[in-house]
HTML snippet that shows the backbone in 3Dmol.js (N, CA, C, O; Angstrom):
<script src="https://3Dmol.org/build/3Dmol-min.js"></script>
<div id="view" style="width:600px;height:400px;position:relative"></div>
<script>
const pdb = `
ATOM      1  N   MET A   1      55.190 124.761  74.986  1.00  0.00           N
ATOM      2  CA  MET A   1      55.647 123.586  74.051  1.00  0.00           C
ATOM      3  C   MET A   1      54.646 123.625  72.872  1.00  0.00           C
ATOM      4  O   MET A   1      53.493 124.043  72.976  1.00  0.00           O
ATOM      5  N   SER A   2      55.189 123.161  71.780  1.00  0.00           N
ATOM      6  CA  SER A   2      54.414 123.076  70.493  1.00  0.00           C
ATOM      7  C   SER A   2      54.429 121.691  69.988  1.00  0.00           C
ATOM      8  O   SER A   2      55.267 120.854  70.325  1.00  0.00           O
ATOM      9  N   THR A   3      53.416 121.483  69.126  1.00  0.00           N
ATOM     10  CA  THR A   3      53.332 120.154  68.336  1.00  0.00           C
ATOM     11  C   THR A   3      53.774 120.247  66.915  1.00  0.00           C
ATOM     12  O   THR A   3      53.361 121.164  66.205  1.00  0.00           O
ATOM     13  N   TYR A   4      54.564 119.374  66.486  1.00  0.00           N
ATOM     14  CA  TYR A   4      55.135 119.457  65.074  1.00  0.00           C
ATOM     15  C   TYR A   4      54.868 118.031  64.445  1.00  0.00           C
ATOM     16  O   TYR A   4      54.942 116.994  65.105  1.00  0.00           O
ATOM     17  N   LEU A   5      54.550 118.085  63.106  1.00  0.00           N
ATOM     18  CA  LEU A   5      54.531 116.897  62.289  1.00  0.00           C
ATOM     19  C   LEU A   5      55.786 116.737  61.553  1.00  0.00           C
ATOM     20  O   LEU A   5      56.232 117.687  60.909  1.00  0.00           O
ATOM     21  N   ILE A   6      56.388 115.612  61.598  1.00  0.00           N
ATOM     22  CA  ILE A   6      57.540 115.137  60.916  1.00  0.00           C
ATOM     23  C   ILE A   6      57.224 114.078  59.892  1.00  0.00           C
ATOM     24  O   ILE A   6      56.869 112.950  60.231  1.00  0.00           O
ATOM     25  N   MET A   7      57.354 114.451  58.640  1.00  0.00           N
ATOM     26  CA  MET A   7      57.188 113.439  57.686  1.00  0.00           C
ATOM     27  C   MET A   7      58.414 113.342  56.772  1.00  0.00           C
ATOM     28  O   MET A   7      59.094 114.349  56.575  1.00  0.00           O
ATOM     29  N   TYR A   8      58.709 112.215  56.231  1.00  0.00           N
ATOM     30  CA  TYR A   8      59.936 111.905  55.532  1.00  0.00           C
ATOM     31  C   TYR A   8      59.813 110.792  54.478  1.00  0.00           C
ATOM     32  O   TYR A   8      58.954 109.916  54.579  1.00  0.00           O
ATOM     33  N   ASP A   9      60.676 110.848  53.483  1.00  0.00           N
ATOM     34  CA  ASP A   9      60.714 109.822  52.488  1.00  0.00           C
ATOM     35  C   ASP A   9      62.300 109.471  52.302  1.00  0.00           C
ATOM     36  O   ASP A   9      63.123 110.279  51.874  1.00  0.00           O
ATOM     37  N   LEU A  10      62.552 108.304  52.645  1.00  0.00           N
ATOM     38  CA  LEU A  10      63.989 107.815  52.458  1.00  0.00           C
ATOM     39  C   LEU A  10      64.094 107.137  51.249  1.00  0.00           C
ATOM     40  O   LEU A  10      63.355 106.180  51.019  1.00  0.00           O
ATOM     41  N   ASN A  11      65.019 107.562  50.357  1.00  0.00           N
ATOM     42  CA  ASN A  11      65.039 106.948  49.054  1.00  0.00           C
ATOM     43  C   ASN A  11      66.079 105.964  48.977  1.00  0.00           C
ATOM     44  O   ASN A  11      67.099 106.179  48.322  1.00  0.00           O
ATOM     45  N   LYS A  12      65.874 104.846  49.637  1.00  0.00           N
ATOM     46  CA  LYS A  12      66.806 103.690  49.565  1.00  0.00           C
ATOM     47  C   LYS A  12      65.931 102.356  49.515  1.00  0.00           C
ATOM     48  O   LYS A  12      64.738 102.375  49.818  1.00  0.00           O
ATOM     49  N   GLU A  13      66.479 101.400  49.184  1.00  0.00           N
ATOM     50  CA  GLU A  13      65.792 100.116  49.054  1.00  0.00           C
ATOM     51  C   GLU A  13      66.303  99.053  49.965  1.00  0.00           C
ATOM     52  O   GLU A  13      67.467  99.133  50.357  1.00  0.00           O
ATOM     53  N   GLY A  14      65.545  98.072  50.336  1.00  0.00           N
ATOM     54  CA  GLY A  14      65.990  96.936  50.981  1.00  0.00           C
ATOM     55  C   GLY A  14      66.587  97.171  52.279  1.00  0.00           C
ATOM     56  O   GLY A  14      66.026  97.950  53.050  1.00  0.00           O
ATOM     57  N   ALA A  15      67.694  96.568  52.620  1.00  0.00           N
ATOM     58  CA  ALA A  15      68.342  96.599  53.931  1.00  0.00           C
ATOM     59  C   ALA A  15      68.801  98.024  54.323  1.00  0.00           C
ATOM     60  O   ALA A  15      68.847  98.421  55.487  1.00  0.00           O
ATOM     61  N   ALA A  16      69.172  98.832  53.114  1.00  0.00           N
ATOM     62  CA  ALA A  16      69.716 100.204  53.422  1.00  0.00           C
ATOM     63  C   ALA A  16      68.603 101.067  53.829  1.00  0.00           C
ATOM     64  O   ALA A  16      68.807 102.000  54.607  1.00  0.00           O
ATOM     65  N   TYR A  17      67.433 100.816  53.352  1.00  0.00           N
ATOM     66  CA  TYR A  17      66.139 101.625  53.838  1.00  0.00           C
ATOM     67  C   TYR A  17      65.955 101.238  55.293  1.00  0.00           C
ATOM     68  O   TYR A  17      65.691 102.148  56.079  1.00  0.00           O
ATOM     69  N   TYR A  18      66.066  99.967  55.757  1.00  0.00           N
ATOM     70  CA  TYR A  18      65.708  99.674  57.133  1.00  0.00           C
ATOM     71  C   TYR A  18      66.736 100.289  57.990  1.00  0.00           C
ATOM     72  O   TYR A  18      66.385 100.951  58.966  1.00  0.00           O
ATOM     73  N   GLU A  19      67.978 100.122  57.700  1.00  0.00           N
ATOM     74  CA  GLU A  19      69.031 100.795  58.420  1.00  0.00           C
ATOM     75  C   GLU A  19      68.855 102.306  58.602  1.00  0.00           C
ATOM     76  O   GLU A  19      68.987 102.814  59.716  1.00  0.00           O
ATOM     77  N   ALA A  20      68.576 102.980  57.584  1.00  0.00           N
ATOM     78  CA  ALA A  20      68.478 104.373  57.595  1.00  0.00           C
ATOM     79  C   ALA A  20      67.281 104.826  58.302  1.00  0.00           C
ATOM     80  O   ALA A  20      67.289 105.886  58.928  1.00  0.00           O
ATOM     81  N   ASN A  21      66.227 104.054  58.230  1.00  0.00           N
ATOM     82  CA  ASN A  21      64.930 104.377  58.963  1.00  0.00           C
ATOM     83  C   ASN A  21      65.180 104.195  60.484  1.00  0.00           C
ATOM     84  O   ASN A  21      64.782 105.034  61.291  1.00  0.00           O
ATOM     85  N   LYS A  22      65.826 103.112  60.839  1.00  0.00           N
ATOM     86  CA  LYS A  22      66.137 102.977  62.265  1.00  0.00           C
ATOM     87  C   LYS A  22      66.975 104.072  62.775  1.00  0.00           C
ATOM     88  O   LYS A  22      66.590 104.622  63.807  1.00  0.00           O
ATOM     89  N   LYS A  23      68.014 104.458  62.242  1.00  0.00           N
ATOM     90  CA  LYS A  23      68.728 105.644  62.723  1.00  0.00           C
ATOM     91  C   LYS A  23      67.864 106.824  62.902  1.00  0.00           C
ATOM     92  O   LYS A  23      67.918 107.476  63.945  1.00  0.00           O
ATOM     93  N   LEU A  24      67.050 107.138  61.912  1.00  0.00           N
ATOM     94  CA  LEU A  24      66.255 108.319  62.163  1.00  0.00           C
ATOM     95  C   LEU A  24      65.223 108.138  63.071  1.00  0.00           C
ATOM     96  O   LEU A  24      64.982 109.073  63.835  1.00  0.00           O
ATOM     97  N   THR A  25      64.503 107.027  63.148  1.00  0.00           N
ATOM     98  CA  THR A  25      63.394 106.854  64.205  1.00  0.00           C
ATOM     99  C   THR A  25      63.952 106.690  65.553  1.00  0.00           C
ATOM    100  O   THR A  25      63.331 107.110  66.529  1.00  0.00           O
ATOM    101  N   ASP A  26      65.118 106.088  65.666  1.00  0.00           N
ATOM    102  CA  ASP A  26      65.844 106.126  66.943  1.00  0.00           C
ATOM    103  C   ASP A  26      66.187 107.572  67.486  1.00  0.00           C
ATOM    104  O   ASP A  26      66.049 107.849  68.677  1.00  0.00           O
ATOM    105  N   ARG A  27      66.609 108.414  66.612  1.00  0.00           N
ATOM    106  CA  ARG A  27      67.036 109.807  66.924  1.00  0.00           C
ATOM    107  C   ARG A  27      65.561 110.532  67.440  1.00  0.00           C
ATOM    108  O   ARG A  27      65.488 111.181  68.484  1.00  0.00           O
ATOM    109  N   ILE A  28      64.530 110.323  66.616  1.00  0.00           N
ATOM    110  CA  ILE A  28      63.301 110.939  67.022  1.00  0.00           C
ATOM    111  C   ILE A  28      62.922 110.568  68.521  1.00  0.00           C
ATOM    112  O   ILE A  28      62.784 111.417  69.401  1.00  0.00           O
ATOM    113  N   LYS A  29      62.786 109.355  68.686  1.00  0.00           N
ATOM    114  CA  LYS A  29      62.466 108.862  70.090  1.00  0.00           C
ATOM    115  C   LYS A  29      63.449 109.350  71.178  1.00  0.00           C
ATOM    116  O   LYS A  29      63.051 109.623  72.310  1.00  0.00           O
ATOM    117  N   GLU A  30      64.664 109.448  70.828  1.00  0.00           N
ATOM    118  CA  GLU A  30      65.637 109.936  71.805  1.00  0.00           C
ATOM    119  C   GLU A  30      65.535 111.582  72.005  1.00  0.00           C
ATOM    120  O   GLU A  30      65.623 112.103  73.117  1.00  0.00           O
ATOM    121  N   LYS A  31      65.377 112.181  71.017  1.00  0.00           N
ATOM    122  CA  LYS A  31      65.290 113.606  71.120  1.00  0.00           C
ATOM    123  C   LYS A  31      64.051 114.262  71.559  1.00  0.00           C
ATOM    124  O   LYS A  31      64.060 115.337  72.158  1.00  0.00           O
ATOM    125  N   PHE A  32      62.855 113.531  71.222  1.00  0.00           N
ATOM    126  CA  PHE A  32      61.607 113.964  71.597  1.00  0.00           C
ATOM    127  C   PHE A  32      60.862 112.850  72.342  1.00  0.00           C
ATOM    128  O   PHE A  32      60.257 111.936  71.782  1.00  0.00           O
ATOM    129  N   PRO A  33      60.972 113.027  73.669  1.00  0.00           N
ATOM    130  CA  PRO A  33      60.305 112.067  74.655  1.00  0.00           C
ATOM    131  C   PRO A  33      58.771 111.974  74.331  1.00  0.00           C
ATOM    132  O   PRO A  33      58.206 110.896  74.514  1.00  0.00           O
ATOM    133  N   ILE A  34      58.110 113.000  73.883  1.00  0.00           N
ATOM    134  CA  ILE A  34      56.637 113.037  73.663  1.00  0.00           C
ATOM    135  C   ILE A  34      56.388 112.929  72.154  1.00  0.00           C
ATOM    136  O   ILE A  34      56.592 113.860  71.376  1.00  0.00           O
ATOM    137  N   TRP A  35      55.962 111.802  71.827  1.00  0.00           N
ATOM    138  CA  TRP A  35      55.954 111.399  70.301  1.00  0.00           C
ATOM    139  C   TRP A  35      54.649 110.453  70.138  1.00  0.00           C
ATOM    140  O   TRP A  35      54.183 109.743  71.029  1.00  0.00           O
ATOM    141  N   TRP A  36      54.146 110.589  68.795  1.00  0.00           N
ATOM    142  CA  TRP A  36      53.123 109.686  68.298  1.00  0.00           C
ATOM    143  C   TRP A  36      53.634 109.308  67.071  1.00  0.00           C
ATOM    144  O   TRP A  36      54.247 110.118  66.375  1.00  0.00           O
ATOM    145  N   HIS A  37      53.416 107.969  66.673  1.00  0.00           N
ATOM    146  CA  HIS A  37      53.848 107.400  65.412  1.00  0.00           C
ATOM    147  C   HIS A  37      52.901 106.178  65.096  1.00  0.00           C
ATOM    148  O   HIS A  37      53.149 105.064  65.558  1.00  0.00           O
ATOM    149  N   HIS A  38      51.814 106.423  64.298  1.00  0.00           N
ATOM    150  CA  HIS A  38      50.920 105.367  63.864  1.00  0.00           C
ATOM    151  C   HIS A  38      50.901 105.239  62.440  1.00  0.00           C
ATOM    152  O   HIS A  38      50.145 104.391  61.967  1.00  0.00           O
ATOM    153  N   LEU A  39      51.693 106.024  61.578  1.00  0.00           N
ATOM    154  CA  LEU A  39      51.691 106.031  60.281  1.00  0.00           C
ATOM    155  C   LEU A  39      53.110 105.907  59.766  1.00  0.00           C
ATOM    156  O   LEU A  39      54.046 106.475  60.328  1.00  0.00           O
ATOM    157  N   ASP A  40      53.248 105.168  58.705  1.00  0.00           N
ATOM    158  CA  ASP A  40      54.695 104.749  58.290  1.00  0.00           C
ATOM    159  C   ASP A  40      55.759 105.771  58.438  1.00  0.00           C
ATOM    160  O   ASP A  40      56.727 105.510  59.153  1.00  0.00           O
ATOM    161  N   SER A  41      55.673 106.860  57.854  1.00  0.00           N
ATOM    162  CA  SER A  41      56.795 107.912  57.813  1.00  0.00           C
ATOM    163  C   SER A  41      56.357 109.266  58.380  1.00  0.00           C
ATOM    164  O   SER A  41      56.845 110.332  58.006  1.00  0.00           O
ATOM    165  N   THR A  42      55.370 109.142  59.342  1.00  0.00           N
ATOM    166  CA  THR A  42      54.882 110.369  59.965  1.00  0.00           C
ATOM    167  C   THR A  42      55.120 110.297  61.406  1.00  0.00           C
ATOM    168  O   THR A  42      54.790 109.270  61.997  1.00  0.00           O
ATOM    169  N   TRP A  43      55.632 111.226  62.010  1.00  0.00           N
ATOM    170  CA  TRP A  43      55.599 111.356  63.474  1.00  0.00           C
ATOM    171  C   TRP A  43      55.072 112.793  63.830  1.00  0.00           C
ATOM    172  O   TRP A  43      55.120 113.769  63.081  1.00  0.00           O
ATOM    173  N   ILE A  44      54.571 112.752  65.081  1.00  0.00           N
ATOM    174  CA  ILE A  44      54.061 114.009  65.860  1.00  0.00           C
ATOM    175  C   ILE A  44      54.880 114.087  67.051  1.00  0.00           C
ATOM    176  O   ILE A  44      54.911 113.097  67.781  1.00  0.00           O
ATOM    177  N   VAL A  45      55.591 115.185  67.375  1.00  0.00           N
ATOM    178  CA  VAL A  45      56.279 115.438  68.537  1.00  0.00           C
ATOM    179  C   VAL A  45      55.706 116.603  69.186  1.00  0.00           C
ATOM    180  O   VAL A  45      54.960 117.406  68.626  1.00  0.00           O
ATOM    181  N   VAL A  46      56.119 116.662  70.492  1.00  0.00           N
ATOM    182  CA  VAL A  46      55.821 117.820  71.290  1.00  0.00           C
ATOM    183  C   VAL A  46      57.084 118.308  71.921  1.00  0.00           C
ATOM    184  O   VAL A  46      57.672 117.610  72.747  1.00  0.00           O
ATOM    185  N   THR A  47      57.544 119.554  71.537  1.00  0.00           N
ATOM    186  CA  THR A  47      58.842 119.987  71.944  1.00  0.00           C
ATOM    187  C   THR A  47      58.936 121.619  72.182  1.00  0.00           C
ATOM    188  O   THR A  47      58.021 122.375  71.856  1.00  0.00           O
ATOM    189  N   ASP A  48      60.049 122.016  72.736  1.00  0.00           N
ATOM    190  CA  ASP A  48      60.102 123.494  72.835  1.00  0.00           C
ATOM    191  C   ASP A  48      61.034 123.998  71.775  1.00  0.00           C
ATOM    192  O   ASP A  48      61.380 125.177  71.703  1.00  0.00           O
ATOM    193  N   LEU A  49      61.465 122.959  70.872  1.00  0.00           N
ATOM    194  CA  LEU A  49      62.351 123.443  69.710  1.00  0.00           C
ATOM    195  C   LEU A  49      61.386 123.887  68.669  1.00  0.00           C
ATOM    196  O   LEU A  49      60.223 123.484  68.636  1.00  0.00           O
ATOM    197  N   ASP A  50      61.970 124.843  67.701  1.00  0.00           N
ATOM    198  CA  ASP A  50      61.139 125.136  66.588  1.00  0.00           C
ATOM    199  C   ASP A  50      61.274 124.367  65.266  1.00  0.00           C
ATOM    200  O   ASP A  50      62.218 123.581  65.189  1.00  0.00           O
ATOM    201  N   HIS A  51      60.576 124.475  64.380  1.00  0.00           N
ATOM    202  CA  HIS A  51      60.603 123.731  63.207  1.00  0.00           C
ATOM    203  C   HIS A  51      62.127 123.533  62.484  1.00  0.00           C
ATOM    204  O   HIS A  51      62.545 122.470  62.025  1.00  0.00           O
ATOM    205  N   THR A  52      62.786 124.714  62.499  1.00  0.00           N
ATOM    206  CA  THR A  52      64.127 124.756  61.854  1.00  0.00           C
ATOM    207  C   THR A  52      65.002 123.994  62.690  1.00  0.00           C
ATOM    208  O   THR A  52      65.822 123.219  62.198  1.00  0.00           O
ATOM    209  N   GLN A  53      64.869 124.181  64.046  1.00  0.00           N
ATOM    210  CA  GLN A  53      65.939 123.291  65.013  1.00  0.00           C
ATOM    211  C   GLN A  53      65.602 121.735  64.844  1.00  0.00           C
ATOM    212  O   GLN A  53      66.495 120.890  64.782  1.00  0.00           O
ATOM    213  N   ILE A  54      64.301 121.444  64.777  1.00  0.00           N
ATOM    214  CA  ILE A  54      64.048 120.066  64.520  1.00  0.00           C
ATOM    215  C   ILE A  54      64.495 119.458  63.193  1.00  0.00           C
ATOM    216  O   ILE A  54      64.969 118.323  63.148  1.00  0.00           O
ATOM    217  N   ARG A  55      64.332 120.250  62.078  1.00  0.00           N
ATOM    218  CA  ARG A  55      64.855 119.783  60.791  1.00  0.00           C
ATOM    219  C   ARG A  55      66.363 119.823  60.808  1.00  0.00           C
ATOM    220  O   ARG A  55      66.983 118.902  60.277  1.00  0.00           O
ATOM    221  N   ASP A  56      66.973 120.792  61.362  1.00  0.00           N
ATOM    222  CA  ASP A  56      68.501 120.690  61.394  1.00  0.00           C
ATOM    223  C   ASP A  56      68.995 119.623  62.198  1.00  0.00           C
ATOM    224  O   ASP A  56      69.993 119.037  61.778  1.00  0.00           O
ATOM    225  N   ASP A  57      68.472 119.251  63.301  1.00  0.00           N
ATOM    226  CA  ASP A  57      68.873 118.055  64.025  1.00  0.00           C
ATOM    227  C   ASP A  57      68.643 116.733  63.205  1.00  0.00           C
ATOM    228  O   ASP A  57      69.535 115.890  63.108  1.00  0.00           O
ATOM    229  N   LEU A  58      67.483 116.599  62.657  1.00  0.00           N
ATOM    230  CA  LEU A  58      67.219 115.364  61.885  1.00  0.00           C
ATOM    231  C   LEU A  58      67.812 115.191  60.557  1.00  0.00           C
ATOM    232  O   LEU A  58      68.013 114.065  60.103  1.00  0.00           O
ATOM    233  N   LYS A  59      68.108 116.285  59.900  1.00  0.00           N
ATOM    234  CA  LYS A  59      68.830 116.055  58.722  1.00  0.00           C
ATOM    235  C   LYS A  59      70.137 115.436  58.591  1.00  0.00           C
ATOM    236  O   LYS A  59      70.644 115.047  57.538  1.00  0.00           O
ATOM    237  N   LYS A  60      70.693 115.375  59.890  1.00  0.00           N
ATOM    238  CA  LYS A  60      72.103 114.643  60.116  1.00  0.00           C
ATOM    239  C   LYS A  60      71.867 113.201  59.815  1.00  0.00           C
ATOM    240  O   LYS A  60      72.814 112.459  59.555  1.00  0.00           O
ATOM    241  N   TYR A  61      70.641 112.782  59.843  1.00  0.00           N
ATOM    242  CA  TYR A  61      70.261 111.262  59.943  1.00  0.00           C
ATOM    243  C   TYR A  61      69.711 110.801  58.665  1.00  0.00           C
ATOM    244  O   TYR A  61      69.252 109.660  58.616  1.00  0.00           O
ATOM    245  N   ILE A  62      69.701 111.602  57.550  1.00  0.00           N
ATOM    246  CA  ILE A  62      69.216 111.411  56.312  1.00  0.00           C
ATOM    247  C   ILE A  62      70.189 111.634  55.270  1.00  0.00           C
ATOM    248  O   ILE A  62      71.207 112.285  55.507  1.00  0.00           O
ATOM    249  N   ASP A  63      69.958 111.157  54.169  1.00  0.00           N
ATOM    250  CA  ASP A  63      70.899 111.460  52.960  1.00  0.00           C
ATOM    251  C   ASP A  63      70.564 112.606  52.202  1.00  0.00           C
ATOM    252  O   ASP A  63      69.475 113.136  52.422  1.00  0.00           O
ATOM    253  N   SER A  64      71.395 113.120  51.262  1.00  0.00           N
ATOM    254  CA  SER A  64      70.961 114.325  50.570  1.00  0.00           C
ATOM    255  C   SER A  64      69.798 114.193  49.605  1.00  0.00           C
ATOM    256  O   SER A  64      69.155 115.187  49.265  1.00  0.00           O
ATOM    257  N   ASP A  65      69.527 112.996  49.168  1.00  0.00           N
ATOM    258  CA  ASP A  65      68.498 112.722  48.221  1.00  0.00           C
ATOM    259  C   ASP A  65      67.242 112.427  48.969  1.00  0.00           C
ATOM    260  O   ASP A  65      66.242 112.204  48.287  1.00  0.00           O
ATOM    261  N   ASP A  66      67.149 112.394  50.174  1.00  0.00           N
ATOM    262  CA  ASP A  66      65.901 112.065  51.067  1.00  0.00           C
ATOM    263  C   ASP A  66      65.106 113.359  51.215  1.00  0.00           C
ATOM    264  O   ASP A  66      65.604 114.458  50.970  1.00  0.00           O
ATOM    265  N   GLU A  67      63.929 113.194  51.600  1.00  0.00           N
ATOM    266  CA  GLU A  67      62.982 114.359  51.841  1.00  0.00           C
ATOM    267  C   GLU A  67      62.533 114.317  53.293  1.00  0.00           C
ATOM    268  O   GLU A  67      62.186 113.268  53.837  1.00  0.00           O
ATOM    269  N   LEU A  68      62.554 115.509  53.904  1.00  0.00           N
ATOM    270  CA  LEU A  68      62.202 115.667  55.250  1.00  0.00           C
ATOM    271  C   LEU A  68      61.267 117.029  55.275  1.00  0.00           C
ATOM    272  O   LEU A  68      61.541 118.074  54.684  1.00  0.00           O
ATOM    273  N   LEU A  69      60.135 116.791  56.068  1.00  0.00           N
ATOM    274  CA  LEU A  69      59.161 117.921  56.183  1.00  0.00           C
ATOM    275  C   LEU A  69      58.814 118.093  57.630  1.00  0.00           C
ATOM    276  O   LEU A  69      58.304 117.139  58.217  1.00  0.00           O
ATOM    277  N   VAL A  70      59.053 119.274  58.292  1.00  0.00           N
ATOM    278  CA  VAL A  70      58.546 119.502  59.610  1.00  0.00           C
ATOM    279  C   VAL A  70      57.621 120.665  59.624  1.00  0.00           C
ATOM    280  O   VAL A  70      58.029 121.757  59.228  1.00  0.00           O
ATOM    281  N   VAL A  71      56.472 120.518  60.029  1.00  0.00           N
ATOM    282  CA  VAL A  71      55.393 121.593  60.084  1.00  0.00           C
ATOM    283  C   VAL A  71      54.731 121.734  61.538  1.00  0.00           C
ATOM    284  O   VAL A  71      54.443 120.780  62.261  1.00  0.00           O
ATOM    285  N   LYS A  72      54.565 122.911  61.803  1.00  0.00           N
ATOM    286  CA  LYS A  72      53.909 123.205  63.278  1.00  0.00           C
ATOM    287  C   LYS A  72      52.451 122.886  63.093  1.00  0.00           C
ATOM    288  O   LYS A  72      51.854 123.249  62.079  1.00  0.00           O
ATOM    289  N   SER A  73      51.842 122.180  64.105  1.00  0.00           N
ATOM    290  CA  SER A  73      50.436 121.805  64.063  1.00  0.00           C
ATOM    291  C   SER A  73      49.688 123.118  64.452  1.00  0.00           C
ATOM    292  O   SER A  73      50.082 123.936  65.284  1.00  0.00           O
ATOM    293  N   SER A  74      48.526 123.186  63.701  1.00  0.00           N
ATOM    294  CA  SER A  74      47.638 124.304  64.098  1.00  0.00           C
ATOM    295  C   SER A  74      46.818 124.103  65.209  1.00  0.00           C
ATOM    296  O   SER A  74      46.105 125.015  65.629  1.00  0.00           O
ATOM    297  N   GLY A  75      46.852 122.865  65.789  1.00  0.00           N
ATOM    298  CA  GLY A  75      46.063 122.515  67.096  1.00  0.00           C
ATOM    299  C   GLY A  75      44.785 121.938  66.855  1.00  0.00           C
ATOM    300  O   GLY A  75      44.064 121.628  67.803  1.00  0.00           O
ATOM    301  N   THR A  76      44.410 121.751  65.574  1.00  0.00           N
ATOM    302  CA  THR A  76      43.230 121.035  65.230  1.00  0.00           C
ATOM    303  C   THR A  76      43.532 119.894  64.365  1.00  0.00           C
ATOM    304  O   THR A  76      44.659 119.805  63.877  1.00  0.00           O
ATOM    305  N   GLY A  77      42.555 118.935  64.106  1.00  0.00           N
ATOM    306  CA  GLY A  77      42.761 117.871  63.270  1.00  0.00           C
ATOM    307  C   GLY A  77      41.645 116.917  63.229  1.00  0.00           C
ATOM    308  O   GLY A  77      40.836 116.961  64.156  1.00  0.00           O
ATOM    309  N   ALA A  78      41.486 116.053  62.275  1.00  0.00           N
ATOM    310  CA  ALA A  78      40.503 115.048  62.118  1.00  0.00           C
ATOM    311  C   ALA A  78      41.175 113.753  61.707  1.00  0.00           C
ATOM    312  O   ALA A  78      42.186 113.739  61.005  1.00  0.00           O
ATOM    313  N   TRP A  79      40.595 112.699  62.156  1.00  0.00           N
ATOM    314  CA  TRP A  79      41.246 111.343  61.948  1.00  0.00           C
ATOM    315  C   TRP A  79      40.222 110.278  62.079  1.00  0.00           C
ATOM    316  O   TRP A  79      39.183 110.468  62.711  1.00  0.00           O
ATOM    317  N   THR A  80      40.473 109.286  61.555  1.00  0.00           N
ATOM    318  CA  THR A  80      39.776 107.959  61.673  1.00  0.00           C
ATOM    319  C   THR A  80      40.603 106.739  61.550  1.00  0.00           C
ATOM    320  O   THR A  80      41.650 106.786  60.905  1.00  0.00           O
ATOM    321  N   GLY A  81      40.198 105.625  62.136  1.00  0.00           N
ATOM    322  CA  GLY A  81      40.909 104.455  62.066  1.00  0.00           C
ATOM    323  C   GLY A  81      41.933 104.095  62.990  1.00  0.00           C
ATOM    324  O   GLY A  81      42.524 103.021  62.878  1.00  0.00           O
ATOM    325  N   PHE A  82      42.213 104.992  63.983  1.00  0.00           N
ATOM    326  CA  PHE A  82      43.222 104.862  65.010  1.00  0.00           C
ATOM    327  C   PHE A  82      42.527 104.113  66.187  1.00  0.00           C
ATOM    328  O   PHE A  82      41.303 104.128  66.321  1.00  0.00           O
ATOM    329  N   ASN A  83      43.374 103.454  67.034  1.00  0.00           N
ATOM    330  CA  ASN A  83      42.839 102.861  68.168  1.00  0.00           C
ATOM    331  C   ASN A  83      42.635 103.880  69.266  1.00  0.00           C
ATOM    332  O   ASN A  83      42.920 105.058  69.050  1.00  0.00           O
ATOM    333  N   ALA A  84      42.171 103.498  70.396  1.00  0.00           N
ATOM    334  CA  ALA A  84      41.749 104.420  71.422  1.00  0.00           C
ATOM    335  C   ALA A  84      43.161 105.159  72.047  1.00  0.00           C
ATOM    336  O   ALA A  84      43.146 106.331  72.423  1.00  0.00           O
ATOM    337  N   ASN A  85      44.159 104.457  72.090  1.00  0.00           N
ATOM    338  CA  ASN A  85      45.304 105.111  72.490  1.00  0.00           C
ATOM    339  C   ASN A  85      45.965 106.126  71.587  1.00  0.00           C
ATOM    340  O   ASN A  85      46.559 107.102  72.044  1.00  0.00           O
ATOM    341  N   GLY A  86      45.856 105.889  70.364  1.00  0.00           N
ATOM    342  CA  GLY A  86      46.275 106.711  69.245  1.00  0.00           C
ATOM    343  C   GLY A  86      45.366 108.069  69.227  1.00  0.00           C
ATOM    344  O   GLY A  86      45.824 109.211  69.198  1.00  0.00           O
ATOM    345  N   SER A  87      44.144 107.752  69.249  1.00  0.00           N
ATOM    346  CA  SER A  87      43.164 109.023  69.369  1.00  0.00           C
ATOM    347  C   SER A  87      43.321 109.718  70.631  1.00  0.00           C
ATOM    348  O   SER A  87      43.310 110.948  70.679  1.00  0.00           O
ATOM    349  N   GLY A  88      43.455 109.042  71.576  1.00  0.00           N
ATOM    350  CA  GLY A  88      43.595 109.842  72.838  1.00  0.00           C
ATOM    351  C   GLY A  88      44.908 110.803  72.877  1.00  0.00           C
ATOM    352  O   GLY A  88      44.868 111.953  73.314  1.00  0.00           O
ATOM    353  N   TRP A  89      46.004 110.219  72.393  1.00  0.00           N
ATOM    354  CA  TRP A  89      47.231 110.926  72.337  1.00  0.00           C
ATOM    355  C   TRP A  89      46.998 112.276  71.434  1.00  0.00           C
ATOM    356  O   TRP A  89      47.362 113.400  71.780  1.00  0.00           O
ATOM    357  N   LEU A  90      46.349 111.965  70.259  1.00  0.00           N
ATOM    358  CA  LEU A  90      46.042 113.113  69.390  1.00  0.00           C
ATOM    359  C   LEU A  90      45.126 114.157  70.073  1.00  0.00           C
ATOM    360  O   LEU A  90      45.404 115.356  70.062  1.00  0.00           O
ATOM    361  N   LYS A  91      44.128 113.697  70.610  1.00  0.00           N
ATOM    362  CA  LYS A  91      43.182 114.663  71.352  1.00  0.00           C
ATOM    363  C   LYS A  91      43.909 115.572  72.473  1.00  0.00           C
ATOM    364  O   LYS A  91      43.648 116.758  72.672  1.00  0.00           O
ATOM    365  N   LYS A  92      44.827 114.838  73.141  1.00  0.00           N
ATOM    366  CA  LYS A  92      45.637 115.489  74.280  1.00  0.00           C
ATOM    367  C   LYS A  92      46.718 116.546  73.795  1.00  0.00           C
ATOM    368  O   LYS A  92      46.922 117.612  74.375  1.00  0.00           O
ATOM    369  N   ASN A  93      47.379 116.116  72.662  1.00  0.00           N
ATOM    370  CA  ASN A  93      48.469 116.762  72.158  1.00  0.00           C
ATOM    371  C   ASN A  93      48.463 117.649  70.894  1.00  0.00           C
ATOM    372  O   ASN A  93      49.478 118.309  70.674  1.00  0.00           O
ATOM    373  N   LEU A  94      47.571 117.718  70.167  1.00  0.00           N
ATOM    374  CA  LEU A  94      47.397 118.380  68.974  1.00  0.00           C
ATOM    375  C   LEU A  94      46.984 119.814  69.480  1.00  0.00           C
ATOM    376  O   LEU A  94      46.741 120.707  68.669  1.00  0.00           O
TER     377      LEU A  94
END
`;
const viewer = $3Dmol.createViewer("view");
viewer.addModel(pdb, "pdb");
viewer.setStyle({}, {cartoon: {color: "spectrum"}});
viewer.zoomTo();
viewer.render();
</script>
């Protein structure tokens, strides 16, 4: 299993943004049972899928003018400001 960062910008406003964001985040939670989400439009998931498979699955939930980036984690990282649960998840899964 590998760890991937999923980052996105949805180019909608108001209620349309919240509806689109809910659809996308519901899909991430459904598709990837091991996930971390402490930043607005950034998720970290652990999966057997590769970056292309993740992108192809999630792009069905965004519009053509939205941006989506999926990057495999190198296994290292540095952070600050997260609670103990968030930091613990990162230490265990990066």
